N, C-alpha and C positions, 0 to 999 in steps of 0.2 A: 217877706210876703206872706200873707195869710193863706191858709189852705182853701182851695176852691171847693165849695160844697156842690154836690150834684143836684141840679134842679131842672125842672122842665122848662123849656123855652116856649112851649105852646100854651098860652093862657088866653082866656077871654075875660077881661076885667080882672077879678081876683080869683075866680074859680078855674080850675083845670078843665079843659074840654074833655068830656067823657071819652075814654079810650086812649087818651094821650098820657103816657107815663114816662118816667125817667128811664134811661137806658138799662139800668140794672133790673128794674121792675119788668121792663119789656122782655129782656132775655130770660128771666125766671118764668114769665107767663108763657112764652112760646116754647119753652123747653120740653113740655109734656104734651105729646099727642098731636102736634101740629104737623101738617105737610108743608112743603116749601116749594116755591116756584122761583127759578133764577134765570137770568139771561146769561148765556155763556158765549164767548167769542173765540173762534178758532183762529190761530195765527201765531205770530212771532211773540215769544215770551217777553221780549224787550218792550213790547207795546201792551203788556199786561193781558195777553191773550193766551189761550191754551194751545200748546204745540202738539200735544197728544190728547186724544179723547176716545173713550169707549162707552157706548150706550146703546140701548134698545130704541130703535126708531119707532115712535108711536103715531106719527102722522104729520101732515102739514099744519102750519099756523098762518095767521094773517101776515102778509108782508109788511115790512117797516118802510115808511117813506124816507128817502135819503136825498140829499142835495137840495138845490134851490127849486122853487116852483118856476115853471116856464109858461108863458102866455103865448098862444098861437096868435100872431097879429091879424090873420085873416078871419079866424073863427071866434077868437076871444076865449077859447077853451084853455083852462088851466090844467097843466099836467105836472107830474113829479115822478122821478124815478123811484122805484121801490126795490127793496132787497128781500128776496124770499126767505122765509123762516121755517124751521122744522122743529118738532118736539121730540125730546128723548127722555128716557129714564136712564140715569147713569149706572154704570157698573161700578162696584166698589165693595167695601166691607159692609156687610149687613149687621144687624143687631146681635146675631149669634156668632159673629166673628168670621163667617165664611165669605168668600167672594161670590157676589151675585148681583141681582138687580136691586138697586136702592129704590124701593117703591114709594117712599114718602117724599122723594125729591123729583121735581120735574124741571127739565132744562129746556128753554126756548132758545134756539140758536139761529141768528141771522146768518145766512150762508151765501158765499160767493157762487158764481155760476157753475163752476166745476163741482162743488159739493152739492149744490141744488140739483144738478143733472143726475148725479149718482143717487141722491135721496129719492128723486122722482122714479128712477128706474127700479130701485130696490122696493119702494113702496108699491109700485105697480105689480111687481112680482109677488109681494106679500099678499096683496088683495086678490090677485088672480089664483094663487095656490093655497090660500088660507094659512099662511105662515107668519112668523114674526122674525125680525132680523136684528142682529147685533152689528153695529157699524163701528169700525176703528178708523179714526181720522188722524192723519199725521200731516202737519205743516212741514213742507220740505224747502221752503224759501220763496223768495220773490225773483222773478225773471223779467228782464226788460222786454217790452213789446217792440216790434219793429218800429223804428223811428226814435226809440230811446227815451222819449219824454215820460212815458208811463211804465208802471210795473204791473205784472200779473202775479198774484199769490198762487203758489202751486201746492197741491195736496196729493197725498196717496190715501186711497180709501179702500178698506177691506170690509168684506161682508161675510156673515155666516147666518144661514137660515135655520130656524127651529120650528117644530110644530107649535101652533098657536097656544096650546095649553101646556107646553113643556116648561119645566122649572130650569132656569139657566143658572149654572154655577161655573166658577172658574177653576 
């Protein structure tokens, strides 16, 4: 079998669409000076989610629509459930090798109701007291809800407050 040559799949006629590059060119281009925004999911690692997470809470984000649209037969109003989201700056190794806030990465996390309630309470405290907070979130498993047909994901959430202008290190 012949070697596969890397090529762009994004074409318009015979010309590449401006800004579309092959993977190696893309990786080289973004490696210098770019910030990154990622969606992270808290939960069971078997479902490709994060069991443990530590980050600085930076505020609420727009909620994400989930599930099917429902139409109210009396009013015709279309509704859909939403999952609340929060924005974090992750803790990790910084460029100088120290543990601290990774400023060039932003995580947007859709959160279940328990994590959302904790984030709301912590965010309210931060706003009221002029602080910032590091949250540690641990997924501890799913427990059956009374009736047994559904499960509830359970979390432990830890918080630590800092002055708003403090440099956070580990």
